[in-house]
C-alpha atoms as one frame of an Amber mdcrd trajectory, in Angstrom:
protein
 -19.871  90.173  25.830 -18.930  86.957  23.647 -21.645  85.574  22.069 -22.288
  81.544  21.524 -22.532  79.586  18.831 -25.383  79.899  16.982 -27.530  77.666
  14.242 -30.583  78.827  12.929 -33.696  76.489  12.984 -37.505  76.909  12.014
 -40.854  75.622  12.215 -43.789  76.196  14.522 -47.508  76.930  14.457 -48.282
  80.721  13.548 -45.693  81.732  10.574 -45.308  85.539  10.996 -44.534  85.697
   7.379 -43.800  83.687   3.807 -40.420  82.259   2.791 -40.967  83.870  -0.662
 -43.534  86.888  -0.549 -42.295  88.693   2.705 -39.165  88.256   3.237 -39.207
  89.895  -0.909 -41.024  92.659   0.545 -38.831  93.220   3.347 -35.865  93.422
   0.786 -37.386  96.025  -1.661 -37.867  97.507   2.024 -34.426  97.293   2.819
 -33.090  98.920  -0.384 -35.810 101.914  -0.777 -34.277 102.355   3.029 -30.866
 102.288   1.529 -32.269 104.787  -1.318 -34.482 107.205   0.940 -34.239 106.961
   3.944 -30.704 107.389   4.190 -30.608 110.398   1.623 -33.452 110.743  -0.065
 -36.369 113.192   2.091 -37.468 116.451   2.111 -34.174 118.298   2.559 -32.458
 116.109   0.401 -34.122 115.810  -3.231 -31.687 118.234  -3.876 -29.235 115.523
  -4.449 -31.262 114.304  -6.877 -28.506 117.049  -8.867 -25.478 115.195  -8.357
 -23.301 113.731 -11.114 -23.396 109.884 -10.217 -26.999 108.780  -9.668 -30.519
 110.330 -10.240 -33.246 109.551  -7.744 -36.089 108.702  -9.638 -38.572 106.475
  -7.203 -40.716 104.823  -9.829 -37.433 103.698 -11.782 -35.646 102.365  -8.696
 -38.597 100.415  -7.144 -38.988  98.260 -10.423 -35.138  98.283 -10.320 -34.952
  96.750  -6.934 -38.037  94.124  -7.954 -36.553  93.399 -11.197 -33.058  92.247
  -9.155 -35.130  90.416  -6.507 -36.864  88.368  -9.400 -33.832  87.398 -10.984
 -34.716  89.356 -14.311 -31.472  89.890 -14.784 -31.429  91.770 -18.671 -34.468
  93.891 -17.366 -33.025  94.954 -14.511 -30.037  96.402 -17.032 -32.245  98.079
 -19.127 -33.764  99.839 -16.380 -30.338 100.720 -14.623 -29.572 102.953 -17.791
 -32.383 104.997 -16.539 -31.242 105.546 -13.316 -27.781 105.818 -13.713 -25.181
 107.349 -15.973 -22.265 105.692 -15.092 -23.506 102.238 -14.906 -20.486  99.553
 -15.882 -19.817  98.913 -12.126 -23.295  98.013 -11.568 -23.599  96.069 -14.533
 -20.970  93.545 -13.393 -22.012  92.830 -10.168 -25.894  92.287 -12.151 -24.272
  90.126 -14.721 -21.824  88.117 -12.181 -24.821  87.022 -10.560 -26.769  85.856
 -14.035 -23.730  83.967 -14.916 -23.865  81.860 -11.357 -27.487  81.273 -11.536
 -27.402  80.055 -15.449 -24.500  78.027 -14.157 -26.451  75.864 -11.123 -28.984
  75.421 -13.872 -26.312  73.492 -16.145 -27.050  76.050 -18.799 -23.391  76.268
 -19.756 -23.748  77.758 -23.419 -25.854  81.134 -22.026 -23.197  80.815 -19.283
 -20.741  81.374 -21.779 -22.357  83.801 -23.657 -22.696  86.205 -21.125 -19.776
  86.084 -20.315 -18.262  86.502 -23.962 -21.487  89.095 -25.100 -22.252  91.003
 -21.694 -19.617  90.796 -19.926 -16.018  90.984 -21.288 -17.235  94.620 -23.358
 -17.516  96.001 -19.708 -14.597  98.577 -18.328 -12.607  96.993 -15.845 -13.642
  93.518 -16.499 -10.859  91.380 -17.283 -10.736  90.123 -13.506 -13.734  88.813
 -13.398 -13.951  87.366 -16.839 -10.667  85.119 -16.108 -12.270  84.227 -12.855
 -16.042  83.003 -13.898 -14.451  81.468 -17.311 -12.410  79.395 -14.960 -15.615
  78.173 -13.050 -16.735  76.340 -16.305 -14.192  74.145 -16.705 -16.065  72.088
 -13.500 -19.040  73.885 -12.447 -20.297  71.641 -10.071 -17.162  71.607  -7.868
 -16.714  75.290  -8.414 -20.082  76.576  -7.585 -19.929  74.453  -4.131 -20.668
  76.954  -1.856 -22.432  79.513  -3.799 -25.164  81.279  -2.215 -28.387  80.837
  -4.665 -31.863  83.014  -5.203 -33.560  85.446  -3.037 -29.983  84.884  -0.695
 -27.913  85.572  -3.361 -30.155  88.459  -4.811 -29.920  90.232  -0.959 -26.179
  89.822  -1.035 -25.880  91.639  -4.774 -28.564  94.530  -3.345 -26.283  95.229
  -0.131 -23.387  95.610  -2.788 -25.157  97.617  -5.090 -26.072  99.599  -2.264
 -22.465 100.375  -1.437 -22.007 101.661  -5.231 -25.809 103.374  -5.361 -24.539
 105.669  -2.319 -21.608 107.290  -3.072 -19.586 109.415   0.031 -19.612 112.508
  -1.708 -22.728 112.677  -4.119 -25.159 110.796  -1.869 -23.816 111.309   1.763
 -26.724 110.805   3.859 -28.738 114.183   4.866 -28.961 112.516   8.288 -26.224
 110.669   9.348 -24.094 113.954  11.239 -23.801 111.353  14.061 -22.259 112.990
  17.192 -22.759 116.333  15.366 -26.155 115.859  14.961 -27.604 115.343  19.107
 -24.707 117.053  21.403 -24.413 115.539  24.572 -22.438 115.983  27.393 -20.722
 113.010  29.740 -22.189 113.555  32.959 -20.043 110.803  34.947 -17.920 107.843
  34.189 -17.619 105.338  36.932 -13.907 103.721  35.953 -11.969 100.781  38.062
 -15.411  99.310  37.968 -14.418  95.785  39.192 -12.267  93.324  37.853 -14.917
  92.021  35.125 -15.983  93.449  32.101 -19.906  95.625  32.086 -22.325  93.481
  30.473 -25.562  94.823  31.689 -26.734  98.298  32.658 -30.148  98.914  34.397
 -31.710 101.533  35.918 -34.927 101.624  38.325 -37.791 102.122  37.066 -38.075
 105.390  39.536 -34.596 106.316  38.013 -32.692 106.541  41.798 -30.515 104.006
  41.050 -28.842 102.438  38.599 -27.549  98.585  38.471 -24.162  97.405  36.414
 -22.909  94.039  36.563 -18.954  93.684  36.823 -17.683  90.361  36.153 -19.163
  87.904  39.485 -20.655  91.363  41.317 -23.420  93.946  40.735 -22.481  97.138
  41.750 -24.876  99.431  42.893 -25.628 103.629  42.384 -27.600 106.238  43.304
 -28.549 108.711  42.066 -28.576 112.611  43.966 -29.096 115.400  42.561 -26.595
 117.295  44.609 -24.121 114.715  44.270 -24.293 112.974  41.716 -23.953 109.322
  41.680 -22.992 107.737  44.902 -21.750 103.988  45.132 -23.821 101.886  47.664
 -22.621  98.202  48.468 -22.316  95.921  45.784 -24.747  92.447  45.349 -22.130
  89.818  45.674 -23.198  86.260  46.284 -23.191  84.742  42.876 -20.072  82.744
  41.280 -20.332  82.792  37.880 -20.390  85.945  35.781 -23.550  88.164  36.253
 -25.616  88.332  32.735 -28.925  89.852  33.402 -30.583  92.665  35.590 -34.260
  92.812  36.005 -36.131  95.882  38.559 -38.791  94.882  40.000 -42.193  97.372
  38.589 -43.632  99.417  40.358 -41.668  98.408  43.613 -38.058  99.647  42.395
 -36.748  98.413  45.883 -36.104  94.897  44.394 -34.203  93.761  41.621 -33.389
  90.254  40.439 -29.636  88.730  38.952 -28.414  85.836  37.166 -25.027  84.359
  36.893 -24.258  82.542  33.680 -25.369  79.196  33.823 -25.342  79.356  37.397
 -28.641  80.924  39.391 -31.191  83.757  40.300 -30.903  86.269  43.237 -33.691
  88.294  44.949 -31.670  91.248  46.607 -33.927  94.582  48.503 -32.815  98.069
  48.992 -33.838 100.011  51.718 -34.250 103.406  52.337 -31.206 103.999  53.812
 -29.462 102.192  50.741 -28.172  98.997  52.688 -28.671  95.755  50.163 -29.703
  92.525  51.149 -30.441  89.116  49.215 -33.663  87.822  50.202 -33.773  85.449
  48.813 -31.696  82.727  45.899 -33.515  80.281  42.794 -31.653  76.903  41.791
 -32.737  74.439  39.450 -31.133  71.099  40.948 -28.369  69.940  38.173 -29.224
  72.835  35.998 -28.300  76.299  35.046 -30.149  79.700  35.087 -29.448  81.829
  31.748 -32.259  84.430  32.053 -35.203  85.916  34.267 -37.804  88.231  34.870
 -40.825  89.324  37.352 -44.318  88.443  36.879 -46.429  91.332  35.880 -48.192
  91.219  39.429 -44.918  90.801  41.002 -45.864  87.772  43.454 -43.777  85.169
  40.608 -40.749  84.644  38.663 -39.588  83.129  35.653 -36.265  81.793  34.152
 -34.447  80.311  31.468 -32.613  76.665  32.093 -29.400  76.435  30.302 -31.061
  73.045  28.888 -34.244  75.062  27.305 -36.573  74.577  29.853 -38.296  77.454
  31.956 -39.358  77.392  35.501 -41.634  79.485  37.435 -41.062  79.822  41.122
 -43.095  82.276  43.727 -41.431  84.541  45.715 -40.382  81.762  48.806 -38.817
  79.526  46.308 -41.453  77.382  46.061 -41.641  76.004  42.516 -44.922  76.286
  40.530 -44.511  75.656  37.078 -41.915  73.977  35.330 -42.421  73.635  30.889
 -40.010  71.643  29.105 -40.031  71.149  25.267 -36.916  73.733  24.708 -38.888
  76.580  24.644 -35.259  78.896  25.540 -31.581  78.858  24.084 -28.818  79.516
  25.976 -28.570  83.649  24.684 -32.416  84.017  25.415 -34.267  86.924  27.155
 -37.063  86.870  28.868 -40.313  88.935  28.982 -43.918  89.032  30.049 -46.570
  90.685  27.740 -48.472  93.301  29.098 -51.854  91.018  29.762 -49.393  89.167
  31.893 -50.364  85.611  30.561 -47.257  85.284  28.132 -43.703  84.761  28.922
 -41.623  85.947  25.635 -38.386  84.179  24.572 -35.956  83.066  22.036 -36.772
  79.664  21.107 -34.398  79.012  18.004 -31.669  81.295  17.384 -34.169  82.973
  14.259 -37.377  82.422  16.958 -39.065  84.626  18.907 -41.700  82.633  21.091
 -44.660  83.846  22.648 -45.987  80.900  25.108 -49.452  81.136  26.915 -48.114
  79.224  29.924 -51.499  78.671  31.828 -52.551  76.934  28.337 -49.829  75.866
  26.066 -50.918  78.012  23.120 -48.019  79.401  21.350 -47.396  82.073  18.467
 -44.149  83.301  16.912 -42.215  85.832  15.319 -39.725  84.216  12.764 -36.774
  86.733  11.645 -34.355  86.319   8.937 -31.163  86.295  10.973 -30.261  85.084
  14.148 -30.907  86.570  17.143 -28.797  88.144  19.526 -30.682  89.971  22.121
 -34.337  91.654  22.348 -35.903  94.216  24.871 -39.853  95.345  25.048 -40.715
  98.421  25.368 -42.411  99.887  29.150 -45.825  99.745  28.039 -45.678  95.774
  26.949 -46.530  96.873  23.062 -43.119  96.832  21.583 -40.415  94.140  21.061
 -36.621  95.776  19.780 -34.755  93.012  18.402 -30.806  92.855  17.768 -30.110
  90.517  15.377 -26.552  88.992  14.533 -26.312  90.851  10.656 -26.390  94.612
  12.346 -30.059  94.889  11.936 -32.616  96.308  14.854 -36.222  95.104  14.169
 -39.047  97.087  15.637 -42.191  94.826  16.132 -45.864  95.438  17.092 -46.614
  92.487  19.474 -50.244  93.596  20.081 -51.796  92.910  16.754 -51.807  88.629
  15.875 -49.299  87.834  14.120 -47.296  90.939  15.182 -46.642  93.429  12.762
 -42.886  93.978  11.200 -42.823  98.469  11.811 -38.807  99.078  11.089 -35.812
  98.564  10.838 -33.110 100.756  12.436 -29.323  99.767  11.002 -25.729 101.678
  11.820 -23.956  99.875  14.501 -21.873  97.180  14.563 -21.960  93.645  15.612
 -19.473  91.206  14.747 -18.603  88.853  17.144 -20.818  89.818  20.601 -23.914
  90.203  22.087 -25.039  93.870  21.839 -27.952  95.609  23.664 -30.701  97.669
  22.324 -33.638  99.352  24.524 -36.316 101.873  24.087 -35.575 105.407  25.009
 -39.185 106.939  25.137 -39.133 108.256  21.362 -35.867 106.834  20.786 -34.220
 104.027  19.876 -30.224 103.461  21.740 -27.659 100.543  21.056 -24.307  99.615
  21.683 -21.705  98.990  19.332 -18.593  97.470  18.683 -16.995 100.234  17.165
 -17.290 101.580  20.993 -19.992 104.298  20.476 -23.358 104.652  21.649 -25.848
 104.657  18.815 -28.976 106.767  18.790 -32.514 106.750  16.436 -35.914 108.242
  16.290 -37.842 105.801  16.995 -40.913 107.248  14.793 -38.608 107.965  11.702
 -36.233 105.347  11.866 -33.002 107.674  11.645 -29.737 107.799  13.027 -29.592
 111.242  15.175 -26.263 110.733  17.322 -23.675 108.427  18.447 -21.969 108.971
  21.612 -18.349 108.812  21.854 -16.389 108.047  24.948 -15.867 104.367  25.212
 -12.777 102.595  24.332 -13.878  98.901  23.856 -17.080  97.361  22.686 -20.651
  99.104  24.133 -22.651  95.854  25.360 -25.619  97.721  27.000 -27.611 100.557
  27.294 -30.205 101.755  29.746 -32.739 104.777  29.843 -33.790 106.298  32.926
 -37.565 106.712  32.372 -37.533 109.449  35.526 -34.969 111.631  33.707 -35.643
 110.855  29.555 -32.206 112.581  28.886 -30.285 110.474  30.376 -28.408 107.496
  29.560 -25.965 104.851  30.911 -23.650 102.398  28.994 -21.682  99.561  30.123
 -18.694  98.700  27.979 -15.479  95.615  27.821 -13.874  98.871  28.969 -15.189
  98.247  32.492 -16.624 101.914  32.553 -19.833 102.927  32.859 -20.508 106.091
  31.218 -24.012 107.689  32.270 -25.296 110.471  29.541 -27.427 113.554  29.195
 -28.663 115.557  26.549 -28.862 119.423  25.888 -32.915 119.920  26.749 -33.312
 122.365  23.743 -31.354 119.882  21.477 -33.851 117.036  22.475 -36.581 119.754
  21.486 -35.211 120.192  18.147 -34.820 116.855  17.088 -37.617 115.753  18.128
 -39.970 118.428  16.336 -37.576 117.586  13.426 -38.312 114.137  12.946 -41.962
 114.615  13.797 -41.966 116.839  10.813 -40.374 114.377   8.496 -42.591 112.024
   8.989
């Protein structure tokens, strides 16, 4: 699914994180995730005996802090105690030291760093020539260079690649598809003319809705016959990007056409489908929609950034302007039914209490691609453009970041993640479905079967070992996990904690 162009903006009433202190903490947590969550668990301590790197928690913590604080000399000293083969890592650190000195017009110190520290290292000839050329005209040559915390974050990512060589520090849990054996129950091929941007199981698990261009294909899951195709939902004139079921009454659902309208549909007990109402705002188009908690009204985000509320008969009962949503925004309602959740700016989640106008925010340090709320309304799963998925506890004020999931691929398109009971699942541009344990944060499965980007994943609440995924290959795959394997993975991950 194509991702519209983005631009980051900040600001707001409640700052969830400080621009310096909390970001710094997150960087430390991120590096720990590389060094520990990926390979330093109870079963992985034997990895310390490898020939490339010895993992000593206190020293690694100190090393990370020194990198973030820009203490290049101290970090190199610590590095010698952490890693026996430090030249490649030293080059990364010293290169950053050089850039920071030169950006502060400390030309002599920059020259000394090249001559006395970088040049004596192995394989440093090329980088020595490159950095030396920058000294001739530093103001021009440094144009576009990152600085401060942002640049040090990049250094940490590069260090992670060196500190986790494939042979000596292969993550102990990343067995991918071999970790959680799965079966493909059914593949719905020739799924209309369009890519599948959204799939959603009904709350009772009986029905599955999946977009296909301007239409929505409907299926019924029958124990004896598998998936049975129902009459598709036809009527949108633009591609459908959003589906949401009414809960607990799963016989009604909303569909949203891109910059078009919202339609409300009903499925009869016999499987017949009818359109009950079309909701539109004159001269504006809709980009997302959500049911009110009591199911008696609906909200929609508009393509000019405003939010509208209609009752079921289509009468407008609320309208809020002031750019409260974006072109790629999701919508959700908090469990108390009083706050609307949406993406206000491309890096900001807005909690909007429409009765009073009160607002609170989550500020992410990257562009937001999508988000989804847990069934109980306690957690928010935020997918970022830099291939991170953040889990937030939204009950406290301000919300609390719980953990981050990594391992899927997202370079260009909108890919969505969802809650799957004790697990988290996400689409990915590598054509696979990625599954993590929600409690441990560890990747426990990669489901292989699609031939193009997987845009979305949906969990079947009634059958907790069942998933469905939709892809740009125009197919929907229904997956299942063996019951014994499911319990084994759950037990192991809880023991890991």
